[in-house]
C-alpha positions in Angstrom: 2.6 -32.6 0.8 -0.4 -33.7 -1.2 -3.9 -32.5 -0.4 -6.3 -35.2 0.8 -9.5 -35.9 -1.1 -11.7 -36.2 2.0 -11.5 -32.6 3.0 -9.2 -29.7 3.6 -7.2 -28.6 6.5 -7.3 -25.1 8.0 -4.5 -22.7 7.1 -3.6 -19.1 6.0 -4.4 -17.5 2.7 -1.8 -18.3 0.0 -2.5 -19.4 -3.5 -0.8 -18.1 -6.7 -1.7 -19.3 -10.2 0.5 -18.9 -13.3 0.5 -20.0 -16.9 2.8 -22.9 -17.4 4.0 -24.9 -20.3 1.3 -27.5 -19.8 -1.5 -25.1 -18.8 -2.5 -23.5 -15.5 -0.1 -24.1 -12.5 -1.1 -23.3 -9.0 1.3 -22.6 -6.1 -0.2 -23.5 -2.7 1.9 -22.6 0.3 2.4 -25.0 3.2 3.0 -23.9 6.8 6.4 -24.7 8.2 6.5 -27.7 10.5 8.0 -25.3 13.1 4.9 -23.0 13.1 3.3 -22.5 16.4 -0.2 -22.3 14.8 -1.3 -25.3 12.6 2.2 -26.6 11.9 2.6 -28.4 8.6 -0.9 -27.5 7.3 -1.5 -26.6 3.7 -2.2 -23.0 3.1 -5.7 -22.3 1.7 -7.5 -19.1 0.7 -9.6 -17.5 3.3 -7.6 -18.2 6.5 -9.9 -20.5 8.4 -12.2 -22.9 6.6 -15.9 -22.9 6.4 -18.5 -24.5 4.1 -17.9 -21.9 1.4 -14.1 -22.6 1.6 -14.8 -26.4 1.2 -17.0 -25.7 -1.8 -14.3 -23.5 -3.4 -11.7 -26.3 -2.7 -14.0 -28.9 -4.3 -14.7 -26.7 -7.3 -11.2 -25.1 -7.9 -8.3 -26.7 -6.0 -9.3 -30.4 -5.9 -9.3 -30.7 -9.7 -5.9 -28.9 -9.9 -4.5 -31.2 -7.2 -5.7 -34.2 -9.1 -4.1 -32.8 -12.3 -0.8 -32.6 -10.5 -0.3 -28.8 -11.1 -0.2 -27.7 -7.4 3.3 -27.0 -6.1 3.8 -26.6 -2.3 6.4 -24.4 -0.6 7.2 -23.6 3.0 9.4 -20.7 2.3 10.6 -18.3 -0.4 9.4 -19.5 -3.8 10.4 -18.3 -7.3 7.1 -18.3 -9.3 8.7 -17.0 -12.5 11.9 -15.2 -13.2 10.0 -12.0 -12.4 7.9 -13.1 -9.4 9.0 -14.4 -6.0 7.0 -15.2 -3.0 8.9 -14.2 0.2 8.3 -14.9 3.9 6.9 -12.0 5.9 6.0 -13.6 9.3 4.1 -12.2 12.2 0.7 -11.1 10.8 -0.5 -14.7 10.3 1.4 -18.0 10.1 2.7 -18.4 6.5 2.1 -14.7 5.6 4.1 -13.8 2.5 4.6 -10.9 0.1 5.1 -11.0 -3.7 8.3 -9.4 -5.0 8.1 -8.3 -8.7 11.3 -7.6 -10.6 10.7 -6.9 -14.3 12.5 -4.9 -17.0 14.4 -2.9 -14.3 11.3 -2.1 -12.4 10.6 -3.3 -8.9 7.3 -3.7 -6.9 6.0 -5.5 -3.9 2.4 -6.8 -3.3 2.7 -6.4 0.4 -0.4 -8.2 1.7 -0.9 -7.3 5.3 2.7 -6.2 5.9 1.5 -2.6 6.5 -2.2 -2.1 7.2 -2.2 1.7 7.7 0.1 4.6 6.6 0.6 5.4 10.3 2.7 2.2 10.5 5.2 3.8 8.2 6.0 6.3 10.9 5.7 3.8 13.7 6.5 0.3 12.4 6.1 -1.0 16.0 2.4 -0.1 15.9 0.9 -3.5 15.7 -2.3 -4.3 13.9 -5.1 -5.8 16.1 -5.0 -8.8 13.6 -1.3 -9.5 14.0 -1.1 -12.9 15.5 2.5 -12.4 16.7 2.8 -8.6 17.1 6.5 -8.5 18.1 7.5 -10.6 15.1 5.1 -8.6 12.8 6.7 -5.4 13.9 10.3 -6.6 13.3 9.2 -8.0 9.9 7.5 -4.7 9.0 10.6 -2.7 9.9 13.0 -5.0 7.9 10.7 -4.9 4.9 10.2 -1.2 5.0 14.0 -0.7 5.0 14.4 -3.1 2.1 11.5 -1.5 0.1 13.2 1.9 0.4 16.7 0.5 -0.3 15.5 -1.3 -3.4 13.2 1.5 -4.6 10.1 -0.7 -4.9 6.6 0.5 -5.8 4.2 -1.0 -3.2 0.7 -2.3 -3.5 -0.6 -2.5 0.0 -3.9 -4.4 0.7 -5.5 -1.8 2.9 -4.4 1.7 1.8 -6.8 4.1 0.0 -4.4 4.3 -2.9 -3.6 1.0 -4.5 0.0 1.8 -5.5 2.7 4.1 -4.2 6.2 4.6 -2.9 7.5 4.8 0.6 9.8 7.8 1.0 11.8 9.3 3.8 11.9 12.8 5.0 13.3 14.4 8.2 10.4 13.1 10.2 10.5 9.5 9.0 8.7 7.6 6.3 5.7 8.7 4.3 3.4 7.3 1.7 3.5 8.8 -1.8 0.6 7.5 -3.9 1.3 7.0 -7.6 -0.8 9.2 -9.8 -2.3 7.3 -12.8 0.1 7.5 -15.7 3.2 8.1 -13.5 5.8 5.7 -12.2 
């Protein structure tokens, strides 16, 4: 779905840039037509739009769109052989996480999948900003199981420590921050 030149449409945050053979390539995610909130809209940084968002669009995204280097996706998207955007619904429409698989190492940039370490012990503890709390809770539980099963390092958006591991003990899951130089 091409972006229109006469403005932008409101949507969730989702832009990934990468170096391509012909220069910079940008991935812009598009909401599914089945979404309850803003179905079919193009994802744009910042969630809702305001004057600053429109200025950013005009300065950054519009030239890339005119250059034909924006690629839209409404689901899982392989950015490179090592990077894959994956659906993580519930927090906001179109919410995604970025899986990283490189040289035998695995990580996940988890966005708003988990906003507080307490949600590791209680994945059903919804965030006040989860637009669909029931779906967010189910998504969180499924991703937490997968993260542990796959042994991924996690980079959550809102934890005090930027990187860590999710471990299990007799009482449930816990957060183990990575110490600089480890992992």
